[in-house]
C-alpha positions as CSV (number, residue, x, y, z in Angstrom):
1,M,107.7,68.4,18.9
2,N,103.9,67.7,19.0
3,I,102.7,63.5,18.6
4,D,98.6,63.1,17.8
5,F,97.7,60.1,16.9
6,F,94.9,57.9,15.2
7,P,93.9,54.9,16.5
8,D,91.3,54.5,13.5
9,G,93.8,54.5,11.1
10,P,96.2,53.3,12.9
11,A,97.9,56.4,12.0
12,I,100.6,59.4,13.9
13,Q,101.1,62.7,13.4
14,I,104.4,64.7,14.7
15,E,104.5,68.7,14.6
16,E,107.7,70.0,14.4
17,E,107.9,72.2,11.6
18,S,105.6,71.0,9.4
19,R,102.0,69.2,10.5
20,I,103.1,65.5,9.0
21,L,100.5,62.7,8.8
22,F,102.2,58.9,8.8
23,F,99.8,56.1,7.3
24,A,101.9,52.9,6.9
25,D,101.3,49.2,5.2
26,I,97.3,49.6,3.3
27,H,98.4,47.2,1.2
28,M,95.8,47.6,-1.4
29,G,94.5,44.1,-3.4
30,I,96.0,42.7,-0.7
31,E,92.4,41.0,-1.1
32,H,93.3,39.0,-4.5
33,E,96.0,37.8,-3.7
34,L,94.4,36.0,-0.8
35,Q,92.4,34.1,-2.7
36,K,95.0,32.1,-4.4
37,H,96.1,30.9,-1.1
38,G,92.0,30.1,-1.1
39,F,90.6,32.7,1.6
40,H,88.0,34.5,0.1
41,F,87.4,38.3,1.3
42,R,85.0,40.9,-0.4
43,T,86.7,43.3,-1.2
44,K,87.4,46.8,1.0
45,G,89.6,49.0,-1.2
46,K,86.3,51.7,-1.3
47,E,86.2,50.9,2.7
48,R,90.0,51.5,3.2
49,I,90.4,54.5,1.0
50,K,87.1,56.8,2.4
51,R,88.6,55.7,6.1
52,I,92.3,56.9,4.4
53,C,90.9,59.7,3.7
54,N,88.8,60.8,6.4
55,L,91.7,60.5,9.0
56,I,93.5,63.6,6.2
57,K,90.2,65.6,6.7
58,E,91.2,65.1,10.4
59,A,93.9,66.2,10.7
60,E,94.7,68.5,8.1
61,P,98.4,67.2,7.7
62,D,100.5,70.1,5.8
63,L,101.7,66.5,4.6
64,V,101.4,63.0,4.6
65,V,103.3,60.6,4.3
66,I,102.7,56.7,3.8
67,L,105.7,54.1,4.2
68,G,106.1,51.4,2.1
69,D,104.3,48.5,1.2
70,V,100.9,50.5,0.2
71,K,100.2,47.5,-3.0
72,H,100.4,44.2,-1.9
73,R,101.7,42.3,-4.6
74,I,105.3,41.0,-5.9
75,P,106.4,41.5,-7.9
76,G,104.1,42.9,-10.6
77,T,100.3,44.6,-10.6
78,S,96.4,42.9,-9.7
79,F,93.9,44.2,-11.2
80,Q,92.4,44.7,-7.9
81,E,96.0,47.3,-7.0
82,F,95.8,49.0,-10.7
83,Y,92.2,49.9,-10.1
84,E,92.4,50.7,-6.2
85,L,96.0,51.9,-5.9
86,Q,94.5,54.9,-9.4
87,D,91.4,56.0,-6.6
88,L,93.9,55.6,-3.4
89,F,95.8,58.4,-4.8
90,L,93.4,60.3,-6.8
91,A,91.6,61.0,-3.7
92,I,94.6,61.5,-1.4
93,R,95.9,64.0,-3.7
94,K,92.4,66.3,-3.9
95,I,93.3,67.2,0.0
96,S,96.8,66.9,0.7
97,P,100.1,66.9,-0.3
98,F,101.9,63.3,0.1
99,C,104.9,60.9,-0.7
100,V,105.3,57.3,-0.1
101,T,108.5,55.7,1.0
102,P,108.6,52.4,-1.4
103,G,108.0,49.0,0.7
104,N,109.5,45.6,-1.2
105,H,105.8,44.5,-1.7
106,D,106.0,47.3,-3.5
107,P,107.9,47.1,-7.4
108,G,106.8,49.4,-9.7
109,I,104.5,51.9,-7.8
110,E,106.2,55.0,-9.2
111,E,103.7,54.2,-12.5
112,F,101.3,55.2,-10.3
113,L,103.4,58.4,-9.0
114,K,104.6,61.7,-10.1
115,P,108.4,62.0,-9.3
116,E,108.1,64.1,-6.0
117,E,106.2,61.7,-4.1
118,I,108.8,59.1,-4.8
119,R,111.0,58.8,-2.0
120,N,114.6,57.1,-1.3
121,K,113.7,53.5,0.0
122,E,116.9,53.6,2.5
123,G,115.4,56.3,4.4
124,S,115.1,60.0,3.3
125,L,114.5,63.3,6.1
126,I,111.2,65.0,6.3
127,D,111.6,67.7,8.6
128,L,113.7,66.7,10.6
129,V,111.9,63.2,11.1
130,G,113.0,60.2,9.5
131,A,111.2,57.6,7.4
132,L,111.5,54.8,5.4
133,H,109.8,51.4,5.1
134,G,112.1,49.6,7.1
135,H,113.5,47.0,4.8
136,M,116.5,48.4,3.8
137,V,119.4,48.9,6.4
138,P,119.0,52.7,6.8
139,D,120.4,55.5,5.5
140,P,122.7,56.9,7.4
141,A,121.5,60.1,6.9
142,I,119.1,60.1,9.1
143,Q,120.7,58.8,11.6
144,G,120.4,60.8,15.1
145,R,117.1,60.8,14.4
146,L,113.9,59.6,15.7
147,I,112.9,56.8,12.5
148,L,109.5,56.2,11.7
149,C,109.1,53.1,9.4
150,G,106.9,50.6,9.0
151,H,107.7,47.3,7.5
152,H,107.3,44.9,10.8
153,H,103.1,45.0,11.0
154,P,103.3,44.7,15.0
155,I,99.8,43.4,17.4
156,V,100.4,42.4,21.4
157,S,98.8,40.4,23.5
158,L,97.5,42.1,26.4
159,S,96.0,40.2,28.6
160,D,94.9,40.6,32.8
161,Q,95.1,38.8,36.4
162,V,91.3,37.3,34.8
163,G,92.6,35.7,31.6
164,M,90.6,38.6,29.7
165,A,93.2,39.2,26.6
166,L,93.2,41.8,24.4
167,R,95.2,42.3,20.8
168,T,95.4,45.0,19.5
169,P,98.3,46.7,17.0
170,C,100.9,48.7,18.6
171,F,104.1,51.0,18.1
172,I,106.7,50.4,19.0
173,L,109.4,52.6,20.0
174,G,113.3,51.6,20.8
175,E,117.4,53.0,21.0
176,L,118.4,51.4,17.4
177,D,122.4,50.4,18.0
178,P,124.3,52.6,15.9
179,H,126.5,49.4,14.1
180,I,123.9,49.9,11.7
181,F,124.4,52.0,10.2
182,S,128.0,50.9,8.9
183,E,130.6,52.1,8.8
184,E,130.0,55.3,8.8
185,N,128.1,55.4,12.4
186,N,128.5,57.6,15.2
187,E,128.2,55.9,18.6
188,D,128.0,58.9,20.2
189,E,124.5,60.2,18.1
190,I,121.4,58.1,19.7
191,S,118.8,57.6,17.1
192,R,115.3,55.9,17.8
193,I,113.1,54.0,16.3
194,L,108.7,54.2,15.9
195,M,107.9,51.0,14.2
196,V,104.5,52.0,13.1
197,P,101.4,49.4,12.7
198,S,100.2,48.5,9.9
199,C,97.6,50.6,8.1
200,N,95.5,46.8,6.7
201,E,92.5,44.5,9.2
202,L,94.3,42.0,7.2
203,T,97.4,42.2,8.6
204,G,99.4,41.5,11.8
205,Y,102.7,39.9,13.1
206,G,103.2,38.7,16.7
207,I,105.9,41.9,18.9
208,E,106.8,38.0,21.0
209,K,107.6,36.6,16.8
210,T,109.5,39.8,15.5
211,F,112.5,40.7,18.3
212,R,112.2,36.5,18.7
213,S,113.4,35.2,15.5
214,P,113.5,39.3,13.8
215,F,113.1,39.7,10.2
216,S,114.6,43.5,8.5
217,P,117.6,45.0,10.1
218,L,115.4,47.3,12.1
219,S,114.0,44.5,13.7
220,R,117.5,43.3,14.3
221,S,119.1,46.1,15.3
222,L,116.5,47.0,18.1
223,V,117.7,47.6,21.7
224,I,115.1,45.5,23.7
225,E,116.3,46.8,26.6
226,S,115.4,50.4,25.9
227,A,111.9,49.3,23.7
228,E,108.6,50.3,25.0
229,I,104.8,49.0,24.1
230,L,102.5,52.0,23.2
231,L,98.8,51.0,22.1
232,P,96.9,52.8,18.7
233,D,96.0,56.1,20.8
234,G,99.4,56.5,22.5
235,T,98.4,54.5,25.6
236,Y,101.6,52.7,27.4
237,A,101.2,49.1,27.8
238,G,104.9,48.5,28.6
239,D,108.2,47.8,28.9
240,L,109.1,44.9,25.3
241,L,111.1,43.2,27.2
242,S,108.6,42.0,29.9
243,H,106.6,41.7,27.6
244,L,108.7,38.6,26.4
245,Q,109.6,37.2,29.5
246,N,106.2,37.0,30.7
247,D,105.1,35.6,27.5
248,T,107.6,33.0,27.7
249,K,107.0,31.4,31.0
250,A,103.3,31.6,29.4
251,S,104.4,29.7,27.3
252,S,106.5,27.1,29.1
């Protein structure tokens, strides 16, 4: 299995029998929703679509998989999303086949997609790799695989000995407790989760918060001692447990 990172995405490409490019959490229309809370941003929908399409052209995948939360509004669809989703999907269709694993922000997205472009929200196998958004308990059919998910928007803060700090999106790679797969779990099968950072520049959630107060079945089931942090270009940034321990010491 070959894995390539695309830090400008951030995105990741996995090649087994097919070459598959994964994106997560595009959150089209987020600017419209932020206005309701007093935050005013010019929409960057066109720039977001262009950036995604440029990455697809660069990667030349056999398939593009969007790991959910393509839109932002819950419930319904804003006028901004209505036009931007159409533009996004039309632009991707001109370049590559694609599918979406719907996320918790995606009710109603079916009206913009063809039936074959929608995958099971509990997860499905795509060329021997599991894929889902991450807000649902995963389908037992993907146990024992490398599973890619979105939903968590992981961001890590790194600092050196002189206090220089870097705050950046990151990937989290680790093992899952098999009990997440309910009665059908096989404790002899090791499942690994790869949490993919958000593709939207206005979103992000510190990993120290995510794993101290886990908010999804996957974050609650991650075996912390097994987890590693990878930067958008694939650089190893340490193990998750040490980062959480260091953060606790710094805040005490």
